[in-house]
TIKETOR-858779 format. One record per residue (C-alpha): residue number from 1; x negated, y negated, z. Coordinates in steps of 0.1 Angstrom, whole numbers. Layout:
# TIKETOR-858779
[atom NUM; [X; Y; Z]]
...
END
This chain:
# TIKETOR-858779
[atom 1; [-768; -1650; 934]]
[atom 2; [-787; -1626; 953]]
[atom 3; [-812; -1629; 985]]
[atom 4; [-846; -1624; 974]]
[atom 5; [-885; -1638; 984]]
[atom 6; [-904; -1656; 955]]
[atom 7; [-938; -1673; 956]]
[atom 8; [-923; -1704; 946]]
[atom 9; [-928; -1737; 967]]
[atom 10; [-892; -1740; 952]]
[atom 11; [-862; -1728; 975]]
[atom 12; [-832; -1727; 958]]
[atom 13; [-834; -1690; 948]]
[atom 14; [-833; -1678; 981]]
[atom 15; [-795; -1675; 978]]
[atom 16; [-803; -1647; 960]]
[atom 17; [-793; -1631; 983]]
[atom 18; [-789; -1598; 979]]
[atom 19; [-804; -1605; 1011]]
[atom 20; [-828; -1577; 992]]
[atom 21; [-859; -1591; 1010]]
[atom 22; [-884; -1566; 1010]]
[atom 23; [-902; -1557; 1045]]
[atom 24; [-936; -1577; 1035]]
[atom 25; [-917; -1604; 1022]]
[atom 26; [-926; -1644; 1032]]
[atom 27; [-902; -1664; 1047]]
[atom 28; [-915; -1697; 1034]]
[atom 29; [-911; -1686; 1000]]
[atom 30; [-870; -1682; 990]]
[atom 31; [-855; -1659; 970]]
[atom 32; [-829; -1660; 939]]
[atom 33; [-796; -1651; 931]]
[atom 34; [-762; -1656; 926]]
[atom 35; [-729; -1632; 931]]
[atom 36; [-698; -1623; 927]]
[atom 37; [-673; -1644; 909]]
[atom 38; [-649; -1615; 904]]
[atom 39; [-629; -1613; 937]]
[atom 40; [-646; -1588; 959]]
[atom 41; [-630; -1557; 972]]
[atom 42; [-615; -1555; 1013]]
[atom 43; [-630; -1570; 1040]]
[atom 44; [-619; -1592; 1065]]
[atom 45; [-641; -1623; 1084]]
[atom 46; [-630; -1649; 1110]]
[atom 47; [-660; -1676; 1102]]
[atom 48; [-653; -1704; 1083]]
[atom 49; [-677; -1723; 1057]]
[atom 50; [-695; -1750; 1069]]
[atom 51; [-701; -1784; 1049]]
[atom 52; [-724; -1782; 1019]]
[atom 53; [-759; -1799; 1036]]
[atom 54; [-778; -1819; 1018]]
[atom 55; [-819; -1826; 1013]]
[atom 56; [-834; -1842; 1046]]
[atom 57; [-846; -1879; 1042]]
[atom 58; [-878; -1887; 1032]]
[atom 59; [-876; -1851; 1009]]
[atom 60; [-893; -1850; 979]]
[atom 61; [-878; -1835; 947]]
[atom 62; [-858; -1822; 932]]
[atom 63; [-885; -1794; 915]]
[atom 64; [-863; -1776; 890]]
[atom 65; [-873; -1742; 880]]
[atom 66; [-855; -1710; 864]]
[atom 67; [-865; -1680; 885]]
[atom 68; [-858; -1646; 874]]
[atom 69; [-842; -1617; 893]]
[atom 70; [-865; -1581; 891]]
[atom 71; [-848; -1546; 892]]
[atom 72; [-857; -1530; 922]]
[atom 73; [-847; -1497; 939]]
[atom 74; [-836; -1488; 973]]
[atom 75; [-843; -1453; 991]]
[atom 76; [-815; -1435; 1008]]
[atom 77; [-811; -1447; 1038]]
[atom 78; [-827; -1481; 1036]]
[atom 79; [-794; -1502; 1028]]
[atom 80; [-768; -1473; 1018]]
[atom 81; [-769; -1436; 1024]]
[atom 82; [-778; -1429; 989]]
[atom 83; [-808; -1438; 968]]
[atom 84; [-797; -1467; 943]]
[atom 85; [-812; -1487; 914]]
[atom 86; [-804; -1524; 908]]
[atom 87; [-810; -1544; 876]]
[atom 88; [-797; -1580; 863]]
[atom 89; [-782; -1578; 828]]
[atom 90; [-771; -1616; 828]]
[atom 91; [-797; -1639; 847]]
[atom 92; [-798; -1673; 839]]
[atom 93; [-807; -1690; 871]]
[atom 94; [-817; -1728; 883]]
[atom 95; [-833; -1739; 912]]
[atom 96; [-836; -1772; 926]]
[atom 97; [-863; -1776; 957]]
[atom 98; [-874; -1804; 977]]
[atom 99; [-906; -1803; 999]]
[atom 100; [-921; -1822; 1026]]
[atom 101; [-950; -1842; 1028]]
[atom 102; [-972; -1810; 1030]]
[atom 103; [-955; -1796; 998]]
[atom 104; [-934; -1770; 1021]]
[atom 105; [-899; -1764; 1008]]
[atom 106; [-873; -1778; 1032]]
[atom 107; [-842; -1777; 1011]]
[atom 108; [-830; -1758; 977]]
[atom 109; [-798; -1749; 959]]
[atom 110; [-793; -1722; 929]]
[atom 111; [-769; -1720; 905]]
[atom 112; [-763; -1703; 872]]
[atom 113; [-749; -1668; 859]]
[atom 114; [-763; -1639; 874]]
[atom 115; [-743; -1604; 870]]
[atom 116; [-758; -1577; 893]]
[atom 117; [-755; -1541; 879]]
[atom 118; [-763; -1512; 907]]
[atom 119; [-761; -1470; 904]]
[atom 120; [-757; -1449; 928]]
[atom 121; [-786; -1424; 918]]
[atom 122; [-769; -1392; 935]]
[atom 123; [-737; -1398; 916]]
[atom 124; [-748; -1420; 886]]
[atom 125; [-717; -1442; 895]]
[atom 126; [-722; -1476; 884]]
[atom 127; [-706; -1511; 888]]
[atom 128; [-712; -1543; 878]]
[atom 129; [-709; -1577; 901]]
[atom 130; [-709; -1614; 888]]
[atom 131; [-722; -1629; 917]]
[atom 132; [-732; -1660; 898]]
[atom 133; [-720; -1682; 931]]
[atom 134; [-738; -1712; 942]]
[atom 135; [-762; -1711; 972]]
[atom 136; [-782; -1738; 995]]
[atom 137; [-814; -1727; 1014]]
[atom 138; [-824; -1747; 1048]]
[atom 139; [-854; -1736; 1068]]
[atom 140; [-851; -1738; 1104]]
[atom 141; [-887; -1730; 1115]]
[atom 142; [-919; -1719; 1098]]
[atom 143; [-909; -1681; 1099]]
[atom 144; [-872; -1683; 1084]]
[atom 145; [-849; -1696; 1060]]
[atom 146; [-807; -1695; 1056]]
[atom 147; [-795; -1690; 1028]]
[atom 148; [-754; -1698; 1025]]
[atom 149; [-731; -1703; 996]]
[atom 150; [-702; -1687; 976]]
[atom 151; [-701; -1653; 955]]
[atom 152; [-734; -1641; 964]]
[atom 153; [-751; -1603; 975]]
[atom 154; [-771; -1592; 1001]]
[atom 155; [-785; -1558; 1012]]
[atom 156; [-786; -1554; 1047]]
[atom 157; [-813; -1529; 1059]]
[atom 158; [-810; -1502; 1089]]
[atom 159; [-835; -1521; 1107]]
[atom 160; [-813; -1555; 1109]]
[atom 161; [-789; -1563; 1135]]
[atom 162; [-762; -1570; 1142]]
[atom 163; [-751; -1562; 1108]]
[atom 164; [-768; -1532; 1091]]
[atom 165; [-765; -1507; 1067]]
[atom 166; [-740; -1529; 1043]]
[atom 167; [-744; -1544; 1011]]
[atom 168; [-721; -1574; 1010]]
[atom 169; [-711; -1589; 976]]
[atom 170; [-693; -1624; 993]]
[atom 171; [-663; -1641; 984]]
[atom 172; [-656; -1677; 993]]
[atom 173; [-691; -1679; 1021]]
[atom 174; [-715; -1663; 1035]]
[atom 175; [-748; -1674; 1054]]
[atom 176; [-776; -1650; 1062]]
[atom 177; [-808; -1661; 1079]]
[atom 178; [-841; -1643; 1069]]
[atom 179; [-869; -1640; 1093]]
[atom 180; [-907; -1627; 1087]]
[atom 181; [-932; -1623; 1116]]
[atom 182; [-960; -1599; 1113]]
[atom 183; [-952; -1587; 1077]]
[atom 184; [-917; -1575; 1092]]
[atom 185; [-886; -1588; 1075]]
[atom 186; [-852; -1587; 1089]]
[atom 187; [-816; -1602; 1081]]
[atom 188; [-788; -1616; 1104]]
[atom 189; [-758; -1622; 1088]]
[atom 190; [-746; -1656; 1105]]
[atom 191; [-713; -1663; 1090]]
[atom 192; [-686; -1641; 1065]]
[atom 193; [-655; -1656; 1054]]
[atom 194; [-628; -1648; 1030]]
[atom 195; [-622; -1615; 1011]]
[atom 196; [-660; -1594; 1004]]
[atom 197; [-668; -1562; 993]]
[atom 198; [-692; -1536; 1008]]
[atom 199; [-714; -1518; 976]]
[atom 200; [-724; -1488; 1000]]
[atom 201; [-687; -1480; 1006]]
[atom 202; [-678; -1490; 970]]
[atom 203; [-708; -1465; 954]]
[atom 204; [-702; -1439; 981]]
END
C-alpha cells in the first residue's frame, strides 16, 4: 500500500501510502497502495498500533473499486537527496469506501497485492518492496484524511513536519495524516510501530 490521492468517491486506496501525495492533491480524494510484506530494514518506534476502526453509524457502502497505481518520479531533494523513479510491477488492489448522505467519503479500506519498485536515478540502484498491507482511511475534517495500517510506504517531503525527507516502508503499523489547504499538501506521521525501512538510506 502507498499513500496517494485519487479522484474517486471511494477512499480505501488512501493507504497507499506512499504518502506520495502530490502538492496539489485534494484531501477529500484518497490514495491507494499497500506496502511491505517483506520485513523492512532497521528502524525503531515506540507507538503501538491502535484498534481497527469501523465505518461510522449510518454510512452508506461499501462501494467497491479497484484502483491502480501510477508510476511517478521524485526530483532530487523532494523526498530523498537523489532523484528517483517508482513503478508497480504488481498492482491488484481492492478498495471499499463508505460515504455519508452527501456522497462524501467517511471511511475506507484497501487490500490486495502491491509491489513497489524504486530506482535511484543517479546510481541506477533499484529495490523492490512488497507493500501488500491492509489499510484503513478515515476523514477527521474536510481538508484531511488519515491513512493507517501495516506494510505500506509513505514518502515524507521536505516541507512535511515533524518527519521529513524520509521514505518509510512500514512494518506492523504506520498512521499518517494528509492535509491539503489552498492547494498545498502536507503529511504528518502520527504513529509508527515496529521495524521499518527508510528507502532514502537504502538507496543512498
